C-alpha positions as CSV (number, residue, x, y, z in Angstrom):
1,M,0.1,0.1,0.1
2,S,3.1,2.3,0.8
3,W,4.1,2.1,-2.9
4,F,0.7,2.8,-4.4
5,N,0.1,5.7,-1.7
6,K,3.8,7.2,-2.9
7,N,2.8,6.9,-6.6
8,K,5.3,4.2,-7.1
9,I,2.6,1.7,-8.7
10,N,-0.5,2.4,-10.3
11,A,-3.8,0.8,-9.5
12,E,-3.7,-1.9,-11.8
13,E,-0.2,-2.9,-10.6
14,M,-1.8,-2.8,-6.8
15,E,-4.6,-4.9,-8.0
16,L,-2.1,-7.4,-9.5
17,L,-0.3,-7.4,-6.1
18,L,-3.4,-8.0,-4.1
19,N,-4.5,-10.9,-6.5
20,L,-0.9,-12.5,-5.9
21,L,-1.4,-12.2,-2.3
22,E,-4.7,-13.5,-1.9
23,E,-4.1,-16.8,-4.1
24,I,-0.6,-17.3,-3.0
25,M,-0.6,-16.6,0.6
26,T,-4.4,-17.1,1.6
27,N,-5.2,-20.0,-0.7
28,K,-1.7,-21.5,-1.0
29,R,-2.1,-21.5,-4.9
30,F,0.5,-21.3,-7.6
31,P,3.7,-22.4,-6.0
32,Q,5.0,-22.8,-9.5
33,L,4.2,-19.4,-10.4
34,T,5.9,-18.2,-7.2
35,Q,9.1,-19.7,-7.9
36,R,9.3,-18.5,-11.5
37,L,8.8,-15.1,-10.3
38,R,11.8,-15.3,-7.9
39,E,13.8,-16.7,-10.6
40,W,12.9,-14.0,-12.9
41,R,13.8,-11.5,-10.2
42,D,17.3,-13.1,-10.1
43,S,17.5,-13.3,-14.0
44,D,18.8,-11.1,-16.7
45,I,15.4,-10.9,-18.6
46,D,15.5,-7.5,-20.2
47,Q,13.1,-4.9,-19.7
48,G,11.0,-5.4,-22.5
49,A,10.3,-8.9,-21.5
50,G,9.7,-7.9,-18.0
51,E,7.1,-5.5,-19.3
52,I,5.4,-8.5,-21.2
53,I,5.6,-10.6,-18.1
54,I,4.0,-7.8,-16.1
55,A,1.4,-7.0,-18.4
56,T,0.3,-10.8,-18.9
57,L,0.2,-11.0,-15.0
58,M,-2.0,-7.7,-14.7
59,A,-4.4,-9.3,-17.5
60,A,-4.8,-12.6,-15.9
61,D,-7.5,-13.9,-14.1
62,F,-6.4,-15.6,-10.9
63,K,-9.6,-17.3,-10.6
64,K,-8.7,-19.5,-13.8
65,P,-5.8,-21.9,-13.1
66,E,-5.1,-22.3,-16.8
67,E,-4.3,-18.7,-17.1
68,I,-1.7,-18.8,-14.4
69,E,-0.2,-22.0,-15.9
70,G,0.1,-20.1,-19.0
71,V,1.9,-17.1,-17.5
72,T,4.0,-19.6,-15.7
73,A,5.1,-21.2,-18.8
74,M,5.6,-18.0,-20.6
75,I,8.0,-16.8,-17.6
76,D,9.8,-20.3,-18.4
77,D,10.3,-19.5,-21.8
78,F,11.7,-16.1,-21.2
79,L,14.2,-17.8,-18.4
80,A,15.2,-20.3,-21.1
81,D,16.3,-17.8,-23.8
82,G,17.5,-15.1,-21.7
83,G,14.8,-12.9,-22.0
84,K,14.4,-12.9,-25.9
85,R,11.6,-13.3,-27.5
86,G,10.7,-14.2,-31.2
């Protein structure tokens, strides 16, 4: 909330963080996504790829596991090829 209040993230990014928190912490779901997000944090994935990941996460419906599995697979792909797509 402090990031949102300090205008470091926008309302959509805040919603993403709240959805992640609810699903991962409260419902104990998506451990693979959590691991991939940690790997992404520690990787050399370029900014463009990171923006694609964020946009995809923001559009994902966390109530649909198949969407989150798709995001996880996309992050896997970026990690495998060093963040270069195409």
